[in-house]
C-alpha positions as CSV (number, residue, x, y, z in Angstrom):
1,M,19.8,12.0,2.2
2,I,17.8,15.1,3.0
3,P,14.3,14.8,4.3
4,S,11.6,17.0,2.7
5,T,10.4,19.9,4.9
6,Y,6.8,18.8,3.9
7,D,7.1,15.1,4.6
8,T,10.0,13.5,6.6
9,C,9.3,10.2,4.9
10,L,10.3,11.7,1.5
11,L,14.0,12.0,1.1
12,S,16.2,13.2,-1.7
13,V,19.9,13.1,-2.6
14,S,22.2,14.7,-5.1
15,N,25.8,13.5,-4.5
16,P,28.5,12.6,-6.9
17,K,29.4,9.5,-4.9
18,I,25.9,8.0,-4.7
19,G,24.0,9.7,-7.6
20,K,20.7,11.6,-7.7
21,G,17.4,10.2,-6.4
22,V,14.3,10.4,-4.4
23,L,13.1,7.9,-1.8
24,S,9.6,7.5,-0.3
25,L,9.2,5.5,2.9
26,Q,5.7,4.1,3.6
27,I,4.5,1.7,6.4
28,D,5.3,-1.4,4.4
29,N,6.6,-0.1,1.1
30,T,9.6,1.8,-0.1
31,F,9.6,3.5,-3.5
32,F,12.7,5.1,-5.0
33,I,13.6,6.7,-8.3
34,G,16.9,7.9,-9.5
35,D,19.8,7.6,-11.8
36,K,21.7,4.3,-12.2
37,K,24.4,5.2,-9.6
38,F,21.7,6.0,-7.0
39,I,19.7,2.7,-7.7
40,D,22.9,0.7,-7.5
41,S,23.8,2.4,-4.2
42,E,20.4,1.7,-2.7
43,E,20.6,-2.0,-3.8
44,R,24.0,-2.3,-2.1
45,E,22.7,-0.7,1.1
46,L,19.6,-2.9,1.2
47,K,21.8,-6.0,0.8
48,K,24.3,-4.8,3.4
49,A,21.5,-4.2,5.9
50,N,20.1,-7.7,5.2
51,F,16.8,-5.9,4.3
52,K,14.3,-8.1,2.5
53,S,12.8,-6.4,-0.5
54,N,10.9,-7.3,-3.6
55,E,12.6,-7.5,-7.0
56,K,13.0,-4.0,-8.3
57,E,10.8,-2.9,-11.2
58,F,11.6,-0.5,-14.0
59,L,9.0,2.0,-15.2
60,T,8.8,2.0,-19.0
61,T,6.2,3.1,-21.4
62,K,5.2,-0.6,-21.7
63,H,5.5,-1.5,-18.0
64,P,3.5,0.7,-15.6
65,I,4.0,0.2,-11.8
66,D,1.3,-0.1,-9.1
67,F,2.4,1.3,-5.7
68,N,0.3,2.2,-2.7
69,R,-3.0,1.9,-4.6
70,G,-1.6,4.3,-7.2
71,H,-0.9,3.5,-10.9
72,I,2.3,5.1,-12.2
73,T,2.7,5.3,-16.0
74,L,5.6,6.6,-18.1
75,E,4.0,8.5,-21.1
76,T,5.6,8.4,-24.5
77,D,6.5,12.2,-24.2
78,G,8.6,11.3,-21.1
79,S,6.2,12.6,-18.5
80,I,5.1,10.5,-15.6
81,K,1.4,10.1,-14.7
82,L,0.0,8.9,-11.3
83,T,-3.6,7.9,-11.1
84,Q,-5.5,6.7,-8.0
85,D,-8.7,5.1,-9.4
86,A,-9.5,3.3,-6.2
87,Y,-9.3,6.6,-4.3
88,L,-11.4,8.5,-6.9
89,K,-14.2,6.0,-6.4
90,T,-14.5,7.0,-2.7
91,L,-14.9,10.7,-3.4
92,K,-18.4,12.1,-3.1
93,L,-20.0,15.5,-3.6
94,V,-20.4,17.4,-0.3
95,A,-23.7,19.0,-1.5
96,E,-25.8,17.8,-4.4
97,E,-27.4,21.2,-5.0
98,P,-25.8,24.7,-5.0
99,L,-25.8,26.3,-1.5
100,D,-25.9,29.9,-0.4
101,L,-23.7,30.7,2.6
102,V,-24.4,33.5,5.0
103,N,-21.4,35.5,6.3
104,S,-21.1,37.0,9.8
105,R,-22.8,40.2,8.6
106,G,-25.8,38.5,7.2
107,G,-24.8,38.7,3.5
108,I,-25.1,35.8,1.2
109,R,-22.0,34.5,-0.5
């Protein structure tokens, strides 16, 4: 598996022996998505390592998945939507009213 240059806990693979997939490692959660060959390979490795894990869930249009306070939905057009309603509730405006900023030359932006 190859780690992302952006996030070393995000790994991807595209290999004829183990399939294509992406794996995300979190503190107490692991999320992976891929083709059947990749999913089967991950399941074998988890069992071989004696790693305890929850039953795998399959994302379908009728079965969304909640992961790390995110809600993942498969839309009928095949797109995948991630919403974070709990996070959105914590966002607040920085300033209620418009604000003029003064640059280093005294001009207003």
